[in-house]
PyMOL CGO cylinders between C-alpha atoms (Angstrom):
from pymol import cmd
from pymol.cgo import CYLINDER

trace = [
    CYLINDER, 98.31, -93.83, 63.37, 100.21, -90.72, 64.42, 0.3, 1, 1, 1, 1, 1, 1,
    CYLINDER, 100.21, -90.72, 64.42, 103.90, -90.75, 65.26, 0.3, 1, 1, 1, 1, 1, 1,
    CYLINDER, 103.90, -90.75, 65.26, 105.29, -93.83, 63.52, 0.3, 1, 1, 1, 1, 1, 1,
    CYLINDER, 105.29, -93.83, 63.52, 104.59, -97.24, 62.16, 0.3, 1, 1, 1, 1, 1, 1,
    CYLINDER, 104.59, -97.24, 62.16, 101.54, -99.14, 63.35, 0.3, 1, 1, 1, 1, 1, 1,
    CYLINDER, 101.54, -99.14, 63.35, 102.15, -101.80, 66.03, 0.3, 1, 1, 1, 1, 1, 1,
    CYLINDER, 102.15, -101.80, 66.03, 101.08, -105.41, 65.39, 0.3, 1, 1, 1, 1, 1, 1,
    CYLINDER, 101.08, -105.41, 65.39, 97.58, -104.63, 66.64, 0.3, 1, 1, 1, 1, 1, 1,
    CYLINDER, 97.58, -104.63, 66.64, 95.86, -101.33, 67.13, 0.3, 1, 1, 1, 1, 1, 1,
    CYLINDER, 95.86, -101.33, 67.13, 92.47, -99.65, 66.72, 0.3, 1, 1, 1, 1, 1, 1,
    CYLINDER, 92.47, -99.65, 66.72, 91.18, -96.21, 65.81, 0.3, 1, 1, 1, 1, 1, 1,
    CYLINDER, 91.18, -96.21, 65.81, 87.70, -95.15, 66.94, 0.3, 1, 1, 1, 1, 1, 1,
    CYLINDER, 87.70, -95.15, 66.94, 86.04, -93.10, 64.18, 0.3, 1, 1, 1, 1, 1, 1,
    CYLINDER, 86.04, -93.10, 64.18, 84.63, -89.68, 65.10, 0.3, 1, 1, 1, 1, 1, 1,
    CYLINDER, 84.63, -89.68, 65.10, 81.96, -88.14, 62.92, 0.3, 1, 1, 1, 1, 1, 1,
    CYLINDER, 81.96, -88.14, 62.92, 82.02, -84.38, 62.53, 0.3, 1, 1, 1, 1, 1, 1,
    CYLINDER, 82.02, -84.38, 62.53, 83.55, -81.54, 60.65, 0.3, 1, 1, 1, 1, 1, 1,
    CYLINDER, 83.55, -81.54, 60.65, 84.31, -79.08, 63.49, 0.3, 1, 1, 1, 1, 1, 1,
    CYLINDER, 84.31, -79.08, 63.49, 81.74, -76.55, 62.19, 0.3, 1, 1, 1, 1, 1, 1,
    CYLINDER, 81.74, -76.55, 62.19, 78.44, -78.02, 63.34, 0.3, 1, 1, 1, 1, 1, 1,
    CYLINDER, 78.44, -78.02, 63.34, 78.49, -76.40, 66.77, 0.3, 1, 1, 1, 1, 1, 1,
    CYLINDER, 78.49, -76.40, 66.77, 75.88, -74.26, 68.52, 0.3, 1, 1, 1, 1, 1, 1,
    CYLINDER, 75.88, -74.26, 68.52, 77.30, -71.12, 70.08, 0.3, 1, 1, 1, 1, 1, 1,
    CYLINDER, 77.30, -71.12, 70.08, 73.92, -70.68, 71.72, 0.3, 1, 1, 1, 1, 1, 1,
    CYLINDER, 73.92, -70.68, 71.72, 71.19, -73.37, 71.72, 0.3, 1, 1, 1, 1, 1, 1,
    CYLINDER, 71.19, -73.37, 71.72, 67.83, -72.51, 70.19, 0.3, 1, 1, 1, 1, 1, 1,
    CYLINDER, 67.83, -72.51, 70.19, 65.51, -70.73, 72.59, 0.3, 1, 1, 1, 1, 1, 1,
    CYLINDER, 65.51, -70.73, 72.59, 62.12, -72.09, 71.64, 0.3, 1, 1, 1, 1, 1, 1,
    CYLINDER, 62.12, -72.09, 71.64, 62.71, -75.53, 70.07, 0.3, 1, 1, 1, 1, 1, 1,
    CYLINDER, 62.71, -75.53, 70.07, 63.52, -78.88, 71.69, 0.3, 1, 1, 1, 1, 1, 1,
    CYLINDER, 63.52, -78.88, 71.69, 64.24, -82.37, 70.46, 0.3, 1, 1, 1, 1, 1, 1,
    CYLINDER, 64.24, -82.37, 70.46, 66.33, -83.58, 67.49, 0.3, 1, 1, 1, 1, 1, 1,
    CYLINDER, 66.33, -83.58, 67.49, 67.24, -80.66, 65.22, 0.3, 1, 1, 1, 1, 1, 1,
    CYLINDER, 67.24, -80.66, 65.22, 69.27, -79.77, 62.13, 0.3, 1, 1, 1, 1, 1, 1,
    CYLINDER, 69.27, -79.77, 62.13, 69.89, -83.15, 60.43, 0.3, 1, 1, 1, 1, 1, 1,
    CYLINDER, 69.89, -83.15, 60.43, 73.25, -83.60, 58.66, 0.3, 1, 1, 1, 1, 1, 1,
    CYLINDER, 73.25, -83.60, 58.66, 74.35, -86.44, 56.37, 0.3, 1, 1, 1, 1, 1, 1,
    CYLINDER, 74.35, -86.44, 56.37, 77.64, -88.30, 56.67, 0.3, 1, 1, 1, 1, 1, 1,
    CYLINDER, 77.64, -88.30, 56.67, 79.48, -91.14, 55.01, 0.3, 1, 1, 1, 1, 1, 1,
    CYLINDER, 79.48, -91.14, 55.01, 81.44, -93.22, 57.50, 0.3, 1, 1, 1, 1, 1, 1,
    CYLINDER, 81.44, -93.22, 57.50, 83.86, -96.10, 56.75, 0.3, 1, 1, 1, 1, 1, 1,
    CYLINDER, 83.86, -96.10, 56.75, 85.58, -98.36, 59.26, 0.3, 1, 1, 1, 1, 1, 1,
    CYLINDER, 85.58, -98.36, 59.26, 87.40, -101.64, 58.88, 0.3, 1, 1, 1, 1, 1, 1,
    CYLINDER, 87.40, -101.64, 58.88, 89.85, -104.31, 59.97, 0.3, 1, 1, 1, 1, 1, 1,
    CYLINDER, 89.85, -104.31, 59.97, 92.97, -105.35, 58.06, 0.3, 1, 1, 1, 1, 1, 1,
    CYLINDER, 92.97, -105.35, 58.06, 95.17, -108.27, 59.08, 0.3, 1, 1, 1, 1, 1, 1,
    CYLINDER, 95.17, -108.27, 59.08, 98.48, -109.45, 57.59, 0.3, 1, 1, 1, 1, 1, 1,
    CYLINDER, 98.48, -109.45, 57.59, 99.73, -112.91, 58.43, 0.3, 1, 1, 1, 1, 1, 1,
    CYLINDER, 99.73, -112.91, 58.43, 103.19, -113.25, 59.97, 0.3, 1, 1, 1, 1, 1, 1,
    CYLINDER, 103.19, -113.25, 59.97, 102.86, -117.02, 59.72, 0.3, 1, 1, 1, 1, 1, 1,
    CYLINDER, 102.86, -117.02, 59.72, 100.16, -119.64, 59.19, 0.3, 1, 1, 1, 1, 1, 1,
    CYLINDER, 100.16, -119.64, 59.19, 97.19, -119.40, 61.56, 0.3, 1, 1, 1, 1, 1, 1,
    CYLINDER, 97.19, -119.40, 61.56, 93.61, -120.66, 61.69, 0.3, 1, 1, 1, 1, 1, 1,
    CYLINDER, 93.61, -120.66, 61.69, 90.24, -119.71, 63.20, 0.3, 1, 1, 1, 1, 1, 1,
    CYLINDER, 90.24, -119.71, 63.20, 90.84, -115.97, 62.84, 0.3, 1, 1, 1, 1, 1, 1,
    CYLINDER, 90.84, -115.97, 62.84, 88.46, -113.57, 64.57, 0.3, 1, 1, 1, 1, 1, 1,
    CYLINDER, 88.46, -113.57, 64.57, 88.87, -109.82, 64.94, 0.3, 1, 1, 1, 1, 1, 1,
    CYLINDER, 88.87, -109.82, 64.94, 86.48, -106.99, 65.95, 0.3, 1, 1, 1, 1, 1, 1,
    CYLINDER, 86.48, -106.99, 65.95, 86.19, -103.23, 66.00, 0.3, 1, 1, 1, 1, 1, 1,
    CYLINDER, 86.19, -103.23, 66.00, 83.49, -100.74, 67.04, 0.3, 1, 1, 1, 1, 1, 1,
    CYLINDER, 83.49, -100.74, 67.04, 80.58, -100.03, 64.67, 0.3, 1, 1, 1, 1, 1, 1,
    CYLINDER, 80.58, -100.03, 64.67, 77.74, -97.55, 64.79, 0.3, 1, 1, 1, 1, 1, 1,
    CYLINDER, 77.74, -97.55, 64.79, 74.15, -98.48, 65.60, 0.3, 1, 1, 1, 1, 1, 1,
    CYLINDER, 74.15, -98.48, 65.60, 70.91, -96.61, 65.07, 0.3, 1, 1, 1, 1, 1, 1,
    CYLINDER, 70.91, -96.61, 65.07, 69.60, -94.19, 67.73, 0.3, 1, 1, 1, 1, 1, 1,
    CYLINDER, 69.60, -94.19, 67.73, 66.93, -91.49, 67.73, 0.3, 1, 1, 1, 1, 1, 1,
    CYLINDER, 66.93, -91.49, 67.73, 69.70, -88.91, 66.99, 0.3, 1, 1, 1, 1, 1, 1,
    CYLINDER, 69.70, -88.91, 66.99, 71.51, -91.20, 64.52, 0.3, 1, 1, 1, 1, 1, 1,
    CYLINDER, 71.51, -91.20, 64.52, 69.83, -92.86, 61.54, 0.3, 1, 1, 1, 1, 1, 1,
    CYLINDER, 69.83, -92.86, 61.54, 71.58, -95.39, 59.37, 0.3, 1, 1, 1, 1, 1, 1,
    CYLINDER, 71.58, -95.39, 59.37, 70.20, -95.02, 55.83, 0.3, 1, 1, 1, 1, 1, 1,
    CYLINDER, 70.20, -95.02, 55.83, 72.35, -97.61, 54.11, 0.3, 1, 1, 1, 1, 1, 1,
    CYLINDER, 72.35, -97.61, 54.11, 75.26, -99.90, 54.90, 0.3, 1, 1, 1, 1, 1, 1,
    CYLINDER, 75.26, -99.90, 54.90, 77.50, -102.43, 53.15, 0.3, 1, 1, 1, 1, 1, 1,
    CYLINDER, 77.50, -102.43, 53.15, 80.54, -104.56, 53.93, 0.3, 1, 1, 1, 1, 1, 1,
    CYLINDER, 80.54, -104.56, 53.93, 83.39, -105.28, 51.49, 0.3, 1, 1, 1, 1, 1, 1,
    CYLINDER, 83.39, -105.28, 51.49, 85.55, -108.28, 52.28, 0.3, 1, 1, 1, 1, 1, 1,
    CYLINDER, 85.55, -108.28, 52.28, 88.80, -109.78, 51.01, 0.3, 1, 1, 1, 1, 1, 1,
    CYLINDER, 88.80, -109.78, 51.01, 89.75, -113.32, 52.09, 0.3, 1, 1, 1, 1, 1, 1,
    CYLINDER, 89.75, -113.32, 52.09, 87.29, -113.39, 54.99, 0.3, 1, 1, 1, 1, 1, 1,
    CYLINDER, 87.29, -113.39, 54.99, 83.69, -113.06, 56.12, 0.3, 1, 1, 1, 1, 1, 1,
    CYLINDER, 83.69, -113.06, 56.12, 82.28, -110.16, 58.13, 0.3, 1, 1, 1, 1, 1, 1,
    CYLINDER, 82.28, -110.16, 58.13, 79.12, -108.94, 59.77, 0.3, 1, 1, 1, 1, 1, 1,
    CYLINDER, 79.12, -108.94, 59.77, 77.80, -106.15, 62.05, 0.3, 1, 1, 1, 1, 1, 1,
    CYLINDER, 77.80, -106.15, 62.05, 76.48, -107.46, 65.32, 0.3, 1, 1, 1, 1, 1, 1,
    CYLINDER, 76.48, -107.46, 65.32, 74.74, -105.79, 68.27, 0.3, 1, 1, 1, 1, 1, 1,
    CYLINDER, 74.74, -105.79, 68.27, 76.43, -106.73, 71.52, 0.3, 1, 1, 1, 1, 1, 1,
    CYLINDER, 76.43, -106.73, 71.52, 74.08, -104.91, 73.90, 0.3, 1, 1, 1, 1, 1, 1,
    CYLINDER, 74.08, -104.91, 73.90, 72.04, -101.75, 74.01, 0.3, 1, 1, 1, 1, 1, 1,
    CYLINDER, 72.04, -101.75, 74.01, 74.27, -99.07, 72.49, 0.3, 1, 1, 1, 1, 1, 1,
    CYLINDER, 74.27, -99.07, 72.49, 77.19, -101.38, 71.56, 0.3, 1, 1, 1, 1, 1, 1,
    CYLINDER, 77.19, -101.38, 71.56, 77.91, -102.60, 68.05, 0.3, 1, 1, 1, 1, 1, 1,
    CYLINDER, 77.91, -102.60, 68.05, 80.81, -104.43, 66.41, 0.3, 1, 1, 1, 1, 1, 1,
    CYLINDER, 80.81, -104.43, 66.41, 82.19, -105.22, 63.00, 0.3, 1, 1, 1, 1, 1, 1,
    CYLINDER, 82.19, -105.22, 63.00, 83.26, -108.87, 63.26, 0.3, 1, 1, 1, 1, 1, 1,
    CYLINDER, 83.26, -108.87, 63.26, 85.80, -110.34, 60.85, 0.3, 1, 1, 1, 1, 1, 1,
    CYLINDER, 85.80, -110.34, 60.85, 86.27, -114.13, 60.67, 0.3, 1, 1, 1, 1, 1, 1,
    CYLINDER, 86.27, -114.13, 60.67, 88.47, -116.33, 58.46, 0.3, 1, 1, 1, 1, 1, 1,
    CYLINDER, 88.47, -116.33, 58.46, 89.26, -120.04, 58.44, 0.3, 1, 1, 1, 1, 1, 1,
    CYLINDER, 89.26, -120.04, 58.44, 92.96, -119.41, 57.97, 0.3, 1, 1, 1, 1, 1, 1,
    CYLINDER, 92.96, -119.41, 57.97, 95.65, -116.95, 57.00, 0.3, 1, 1, 1, 1, 1, 1,
    CYLINDER, 95.65, -116.95, 57.00, 99.09, -117.53, 55.54, 0.3, 1, 1, 1, 1, 1, 1,
    CYLINDER, 99.09, -117.53, 55.54, 102.40, -115.71, 55.90, 0.3, 1, 1, 1, 1, 1, 1,
    CYLINDER, 102.40, -115.71, 55.90, 102.23, -112.40, 54.01, 0.3, 1, 1, 1, 1, 1, 1,
    CYLINDER, 102.23, -112.40, 54.01, 98.53, -112.85, 53.22, 0.3, 1, 1, 1, 1, 1, 1,
    CYLINDER, 98.53, -112.85, 53.22, 96.28, -109.84, 53.75, 0.3, 1, 1, 1, 1, 1, 1,
    CYLINDER, 96.28, -109.84, 53.75, 92.65, -110.14, 54.76, 0.3, 1, 1, 1, 1, 1, 1,
    CYLINDER, 92.65, -110.14, 54.76, 90.31, -107.17, 55.13, 0.3, 1, 1, 1, 1, 1, 1,
    CYLINDER, 90.31, -107.17, 55.13, 86.76, -106.14, 55.95, 0.3, 1, 1, 1, 1, 1, 1,
    CYLINDER, 86.76, -106.14, 55.95, 85.51, -102.58, 55.42, 0.3, 1, 1, 1, 1, 1, 1,
    CYLINDER, 85.51, -102.58, 55.42, 82.03, -101.46, 56.51, 0.3, 1, 1, 1, 1, 1, 1,
    CYLINDER, 82.03, -101.46, 56.51, 80.54, -98.35, 54.90, 0.3, 1, 1, 1, 1, 1, 1,
    CYLINDER, 80.54, -98.35, 54.90, 77.60, -96.39, 56.32, 0.3, 1, 1, 1, 1, 1, 1,
    CYLINDER, 77.60, -96.39, 56.32, 75.41, -93.62, 54.95, 0.3, 1, 1, 1, 1, 1, 1,
    CYLINDER, 75.41, -93.62, 54.95, 74.06, -91.81, 58.03, 0.3, 1, 1, 1, 1, 1, 1,
    CYLINDER, 74.06, -91.81, 58.03, 71.98, -88.87, 59.13, 0.3, 1, 1, 1, 1, 1, 1,
    CYLINDER, 71.98, -88.87, 59.13, 72.86, -87.25, 62.48, 0.3, 1, 1, 1, 1, 1, 1,
    CYLINDER, 72.86, -87.25, 62.48, 70.73, -84.79, 64.47, 0.3, 1, 1, 1, 1, 1, 1,
    CYLINDER, 70.73, -84.79, 64.47, 71.68, -82.30, 67.13, 0.3, 1, 1, 1, 1, 1, 1,
    CYLINDER, 71.68, -82.30, 67.13, 69.89, -82.74, 70.40, 0.3, 1, 1, 1, 1, 1, 1,
    CYLINDER, 69.89, -82.74, 70.40, 68.45, -79.98, 72.56, 0.3, 1, 1, 1, 1, 1, 1,
    CYLINDER, 68.45, -79.98, 72.56, 65.98, -80.69, 75.34, 0.3, 1, 1, 1, 1, 1, 1,
    CYLINDER, 65.98, -80.69, 75.34, 66.00, -77.37, 77.28, 0.3, 1, 1, 1, 1, 1, 1,
    CYLINDER, 66.00, -77.37, 77.28, 66.63, -79.14, 80.59, 0.3, 1, 1, 1, 1, 1, 1,
    CYLINDER, 66.63, -79.14, 80.59, 66.27, -77.08, 83.73, 0.3, 1, 1, 1, 1, 1, 1,
    CYLINDER, 66.27, -77.08, 83.73, 67.03, -77.91, 87.37, 0.3, 1, 1, 1, 1, 1, 1,
    CYLINDER, 67.03, -77.91, 87.37, 63.39, -78.01, 88.40, 0.3, 1, 1, 1, 1, 1, 1,
    CYLINDER, 63.39, -78.01, 88.40, 62.80, -80.85, 85.93, 0.3, 1, 1, 1, 1, 1, 1,
    CYLINDER, 62.80, -80.85, 85.93, 64.94, -83.16, 88.12, 0.3, 1, 1, 1, 1, 1, 1,
    CYLINDER, 64.94, -83.16, 88.12, 64.44, -84.41, 91.67, 0.3, 1, 1, 1, 1, 1, 1,
    CYLINDER, 64.44, -84.41, 91.67, 66.84, -82.92, 94.25, 0.3, 1, 1, 1, 1, 1, 1,
    CYLINDER, 66.84, -82.92, 94.25, 67.60, -86.41, 95.54, 0.3, 1, 1, 1, 1, 1, 1,
    CYLINDER, 67.60, -86.41, 95.54, 68.51, -89.12, 93.09, 0.3, 1, 1, 1, 1, 1, 1,
    CYLINDER, 68.51, -89.12, 93.09, 69.41, -92.74, 93.47, 0.3, 1, 1, 1, 1, 1, 1,
    CYLINDER, 69.41, -92.74, 93.47, 71.35, -94.31, 90.63, 0.3, 1, 1, 1, 1, 1, 1,
    CYLINDER, 71.35, -94.31, 90.63, 69.63, -97.58, 89.60, 0.3, 1, 1, 1, 1, 1, 1,
    CYLINDER, 69.63, -97.58, 89.60, 72.02, -100.54, 89.80, 0.3, 1, 1, 1, 1, 1, 1,
    CYLINDER, 72.02, -100.54, 89.80, 71.55, -101.42, 86.11, 0.3, 1, 1, 1, 1, 1, 1,
    CYLINDER, 71.55, -101.42, 86.11, 72.43, -97.84, 85.04, 0.3, 1, 1, 1, 1, 1, 1,
    CYLINDER, 72.43, -97.84, 85.04, 75.49, -97.77, 87.32, 0.3, 1, 1, 1, 1, 1, 1,
    CYLINDER, 75.49, -97.77, 87.32, 76.68, -101.16, 85.94, 0.3, 1, 1, 1, 1, 1, 1,
    CYLINDER, 76.68, -101.16, 85.94, 76.02, -100.32, 82.28, 0.3, 1, 1, 1, 1, 1, 1,
    CYLINDER, 76.02, -100.32, 82.28, 76.98, -96.64, 82.00, 0.3, 1, 1, 1, 1, 1, 1,
    CYLINDER, 76.98, -96.64, 82.00, 79.01, -95.53, 85.03, 0.3, 1, 1, 1, 1, 1, 1,
    CYLINDER, 79.01, -95.53, 85.03, 81.95, -97.93, 84.99, 0.3, 1, 1, 1, 1, 1, 1,
    CYLINDER, 81.95, -97.93, 84.99, 85.46, -97.69, 83.50, 0.3, 1, 1, 1, 1, 1, 1,
    CYLINDER, 85.46, -97.69, 83.50, 85.60, -97.95, 79.72, 0.3, 1, 1, 1, 1, 1, 1,
    CYLINDER, 85.60, -97.95, 79.72, 88.30, -97.25, 77.12, 0.3, 1, 1, 1, 1, 1, 1,
    CYLINDER, 88.30, -97.25, 77.12, 89.51, -93.68, 77.72, 0.3, 1, 1, 1, 1, 1, 1,
    CYLINDER, 89.51, -93.68, 77.72, 87.15, -93.09, 80.68, 0.3, 1, 1, 1, 1, 1, 1,
    CYLINDER, 87.15, -93.09, 80.68, 88.67, -93.94, 84.07, 0.3, 1, 1, 1, 1, 1, 1,
    CYLINDER, 88.67, -93.94, 84.07, 85.91, -93.24, 86.59, 0.3, 1, 1, 1, 1, 1, 1,
    CYLINDER, 85.91, -93.24, 86.59, 87.82, -95.04, 89.38, 0.3, 1, 1, 1, 1, 1, 1,
    CYLINDER, 87.82, -95.04, 89.38, 90.98, -93.01, 88.86, 0.3, 1, 1, 1, 1, 1, 1,
    CYLINDER, 90.98, -93.01, 88.86, 92.27, -91.16, 91.95, 0.3, 1, 1, 1, 1, 1, 1,
    CYLINDER, 92.27, -91.16, 91.95, 92.63, -88.01, 89.79, 0.3, 1, 1, 1, 1, 1, 1,
    CYLINDER, 92.63, -88.01, 89.79, 89.02, -88.13, 88.69, 0.3, 1, 1, 1, 1, 1, 1,
    CYLINDER, 89.02, -88.13, 88.69, 87.65, -88.84, 92.15, 0.3, 1, 1, 1, 1, 1, 1,
    CYLINDER, 87.65, -88.84, 92.15, 89.80, -86.10, 93.67, 0.3, 1, 1, 1, 1, 1, 1,
    CYLINDER, 89.80, -86.10, 93.67, 88.54, -83.56, 91.11, 0.3, 1, 1, 1, 1, 1, 1,
    CYLINDER, 88.54, -83.56, 91.11, 84.96, -84.67, 91.68, 0.3, 1, 1, 1, 1, 1, 1,
    CYLINDER, 84.96, -84.67, 91.68, 85.34, -84.15, 95.44, 0.3, 1, 1, 1, 1, 1, 1,
    CYLINDER, 85.34, -84.15, 95.44, 86.90, -80.72, 94.91, 0.3, 1, 1, 1, 1, 1, 1,
    CYLINDER, 86.90, -80.72, 94.91, 84.24, -79.46, 92.54, 0.3, 1, 1, 1, 1, 1, 1,
    CYLINDER, 84.24, -79.46, 92.54, 81.32, -80.82, 94.51, 0.3, 1, 1, 1, 1, 1, 1,
    CYLINDER, 81.32, -80.82, 94.51, 82.55, -79.37, 97.81, 0.3, 1, 1, 1, 1, 1, 1,
    CYLINDER, 82.55, -79.37, 97.81, 81.50, -75.84, 96.89, 0.3, 1, 1, 1, 1, 1, 1,
    CYLINDER, 81.50, -75.84, 96.89, 78.55, -76.77, 94.72, 0.3, 1, 1, 1, 1, 1, 1,
    CYLINDER, 78.55, -76.77, 94.72, 74.83, -76.72, 95.62, 0.3, 1, 1, 1, 1, 1, 1,
    CYLINDER, 74.83, -76.72, 95.62, 73.47, -80.18, 96.46, 0.3, 1, 1, 1, 1, 1, 1,
    CYLINDER, 73.47, -80.18, 96.46, 71.05, -80.30, 93.55, 0.3, 1, 1, 1, 1, 1, 1,
    CYLINDER, 71.05, -80.30, 93.55, 72.35, -82.87, 91.01, 0.3, 1, 1, 1, 1, 1, 1,
    CYLINDER, 72.35, -82.87, 91.01, 71.67, -80.52, 88.07, 0.3, 1, 1, 1, 1, 1, 1,
    CYLINDER, 71.67, -80.52, 88.07, 73.92, -77.86, 89.53, 0.3, 1, 1, 1, 1, 1, 1,
    CYLINDER, 73.92, -77.86, 89.53, 76.56, -80.47, 90.32, 0.3, 1, 1, 1, 1, 1, 1,
    CYLINDER, 76.56, -80.47, 90.32, 76.56, -81.60, 86.67, 0.3, 1, 1, 1, 1, 1, 1,
    CYLINDER, 76.56, -81.60, 86.67, 76.72, -77.95, 85.58, 0.3, 1, 1, 1, 1, 1, 1,
    CYLINDER, 76.72, -77.95, 85.58, 79.83, -77.38, 87.75, 0.3, 1, 1, 1, 1, 1, 1,
    CYLINDER, 79.83, -77.38, 87.75, 81.69, -80.10, 85.85, 0.3, 1, 1, 1, 1, 1, 1,
    CYLINDER, 81.69, -80.10, 85.85, 80.42, -78.99, 82.46, 0.3, 1, 1, 1, 1, 1, 1,
    CYLINDER, 80.42, -78.99, 82.46, 81.69, -75.46, 83.12, 0.3, 1, 1, 1, 1, 1, 1,
    CYLINDER, 81.69, -75.46, 83.12, 85.03, -76.59, 84.63, 0.3, 1, 1, 1, 1, 1, 1,
    CYLINDER, 85.03, -76.59, 84.63, 86.13, -78.63, 81.60, 0.3, 1, 1, 1, 1, 1, 1,
    CYLINDER, 86.13, -78.63, 81.60, 86.25, -75.93, 78.91, 0.3, 1, 1, 1, 1, 1, 1,
    CYLINDER, 86.25, -75.93, 78.91, 87.82, -73.48, 81.38, 0.3, 1, 1, 1, 1, 1, 1,
    CYLINDER, 87.82, -73.48, 81.38, 90.66, -75.81, 82.38, 0.3, 1, 1, 1, 1, 1, 1,
    CYLINDER, 90.66, -75.81, 82.38, 91.24, -78.19, 79.43, 0.3, 1, 1, 1, 1, 1, 1,
    CYLINDER, 91.24, -78.19, 79.43, 92.75, -76.51, 76.40, 0.3, 1, 1, 1, 1, 1, 1,
    CYLINDER, 92.75, -76.51, 76.40, 91.40, -77.79, 73.05, 0.3, 1, 1, 1, 1, 1, 1,
    CYLINDER, 91.40, -77.79, 73.05, 94.24, -79.29, 71.00, 0.3, 1, 1, 1, 1, 1, 1,
    CYLINDER, 94.24, -79.29, 71.00, 94.01, -81.69, 68.09, 0.3, 1, 1, 1, 1, 1, 1,
    CYLINDER, 94.01, -81.69, 68.09, 96.13, -84.77, 68.74, 0.3, 1, 1, 1, 1, 1, 1,
    CYLINDER, 96.13, -84.77, 68.74, 96.28, -88.51, 69.26, 0.3, 1, 1, 1, 1, 1, 1,
    CYLINDER, 96.28, -88.51, 69.26, 93.51, -90.42, 70.98, 0.3, 1, 1, 1, 1, 1, 1,
    CYLINDER, 93.51, -90.42, 70.98, 94.27, -90.50, 74.74, 0.3, 1, 1, 1, 1, 1, 1,
    CYLINDER, 94.27, -90.50, 74.74, 92.04, -90.51, 77.86, 0.3, 1, 1, 1, 1, 1, 1,
    CYLINDER, 92.04, -90.51, 77.86, 90.42, -88.45, 80.62, 0.3, 1, 1, 1, 1, 1, 1,
    CYLINDER, 90.42, -88.45, 80.62, 93.41, -88.96, 82.97, 0.3, 1, 1, 1, 1, 1, 1,
    CYLINDER, 93.41, -88.96, 82.97, 95.83, -87.81, 80.24, 0.3, 1, 1, 1, 1, 1, 1,
    CYLINDER, 95.83, -87.81, 80.24, 93.74, -84.69, 79.69, 0.3, 1, 1, 1, 1, 1, 1,
    CYLINDER, 93.74, -84.69, 79.69, 93.86, -83.96, 83.43, 0.3, 1, 1, 1, 1, 1, 1,
    CYLINDER, 93.86, -83.96, 83.43, 97.63, -84.44, 83.50, 0.3, 1, 1, 1, 1, 1, 1,
    CYLINDER, 97.63, -84.44, 83.50, 98.34, -82.30, 80.44, 0.3, 1, 1, 1, 1, 1, 1,
    CYLINDER, 98.34, -82.30, 80.44, 95.41, -79.85, 80.81, 0.3, 1, 1, 1, 1, 1, 1,
    CYLINDER, 95.41, -79.85, 80.81, 94.67, -80.29, 77.10, 0.3, 1, 1, 1, 1, 1, 1,
    CYLINDER, 94.67, -80.29, 77.10, 92.82, -82.67, 74.86, 0.3, 1, 1, 1, 1, 1, 1,
    CYLINDER, 92.82, -82.67, 74.86, 90.97, -83.21, 71.62, 0.3, 1, 1, 1, 1, 1, 1,
    CYLINDER, 90.97, -83.21, 71.62, 87.19, -83.32, 71.34, 0.3, 1, 1, 1, 1, 1, 1,
    CYLINDER, 87.19, -83.32, 71.34, 87.15, -86.93, 72.68, 0.3, 1, 1, 1, 1, 1, 1,
    CYLINDER, 87.15, -86.93, 72.68, 88.95, -86.07, 75.96, 0.3, 1, 1, 1, 1, 1, 1,
    CYLINDER, 88.95, -86.07, 75.96, 86.89, -82.94, 76.52, 0.3, 1, 1, 1, 1, 1, 1,
    CYLINDER, 86.89, -82.94, 76.52, 83.59, -84.65, 75.83, 0.3, 1, 1, 1, 1, 1, 1,
    CYLINDER, 83.59, -84.65, 75.83, 84.59, -87.58, 78.04, 0.3, 1, 1, 1, 1, 1, 1,
    CYLINDER, 84.59, -87.58, 78.04, 85.43, -85.19, 80.86, 0.3, 1, 1, 1, 1, 1, 1,
    CYLINDER, 85.43, -85.19, 80.86, 81.77, -84.11, 80.86, 0.3, 1, 1, 1, 1, 1, 1,
    CYLINDER, 81.77, -84.11, 80.86, 80.69, -87.79, 80.80, 0.3, 1, 1, 1, 1, 1, 1,
    CYLINDER, 80.69, -87.79, 80.80, 82.87, -88.60, 83.79, 0.3, 1, 1, 1, 1, 1, 1,
    CYLINDER, 82.87, -88.60, 83.79, 81.45, -85.60, 85.60, 0.3, 1, 1, 1, 1, 1, 1,
    CYLINDER, 81.45, -85.60, 85.60, 77.91, -86.74, 85.03, 0.3, 1, 1, 1, 1, 1, 1,
    CYLINDER, 77.91, -86.74, 85.03, 78.80, -90.18, 86.31, 0.3, 1, 1, 1, 1, 1, 1,
    CYLINDER, 78.80, -90.18, 86.31, 80.51, -88.87, 89.42, 0.3, 1, 1, 1, 1, 1, 1,
    CYLINDER, 80.51, -88.87, 89.42, 77.88, -86.24, 90.16, 0.3, 1, 1, 1, 1, 1, 1,
    CYLINDER, 77.88, -86.24, 90.16, 74.38, -87.30, 89.17, 0.3, 1, 1, 1, 1, 1, 1,
    CYLINDER, 74.38, -87.30, 89.17, 72.03, -88.40, 86.46, 0.3, 1, 1, 1, 1, 1, 1,
    CYLINDER, 72.03, -88.40, 86.46, 71.00, -84.82, 85.69, 0.3, 1, 1, 1, 1, 1, 1,
    CYLINDER, 71.00, -84.82, 85.69, 71.83, -83.78, 82.13, 0.3, 1, 1, 1, 1, 1, 1,
    CYLINDER, 71.83, -83.78, 82.13, 72.52, -80.28, 81.08, 0.3, 1, 1, 1, 1, 1, 1,
]
cmd.load_cgo(trace, "trace")
């Protein structure tokens, strides 16, 4: 936590990266998953009892395997509890801690450790690869284009910005997505700080990698399915 003692319950979403693995220009002739890098990632849950309690359950986010993210090895260390990694849905994983009981002053903990290989993605998308008119399938809208932690797609600020940017943009969805992707780095100043949200980044005109990346996600959701 940044800025003081931890509250009774809080979470930190792990971000994998070292700030150096960035393309200034994407490769000209190659596409697909490129330049694999290895990472060790740890995440966990720690609970301290303020009084006797039973049937304890707690969760936090956990990585899953994707074409651009391979999990080579994983393990879970526990203290006073049981734990497992479970898949909630496509693209959503959890570390789940459970304990029959906890006493006052007792500490229980579960830590998951992953050895992973991550790949950069570059698909050389161009506007002509996408239809000019697109309908968002209901299952895609429900699964990927709704509010989620840190991403407020229904926010008045977000919708107002979407309307403003799209008003002077060609109708092709690819160009609409490009308009958002270009607006974010020009108007949101990179600044390392606490985990916030898209609306906070719009208010302050600054954000860490999470807020800036999410700004592009919101733009894609507001504009079209086209990916840059």
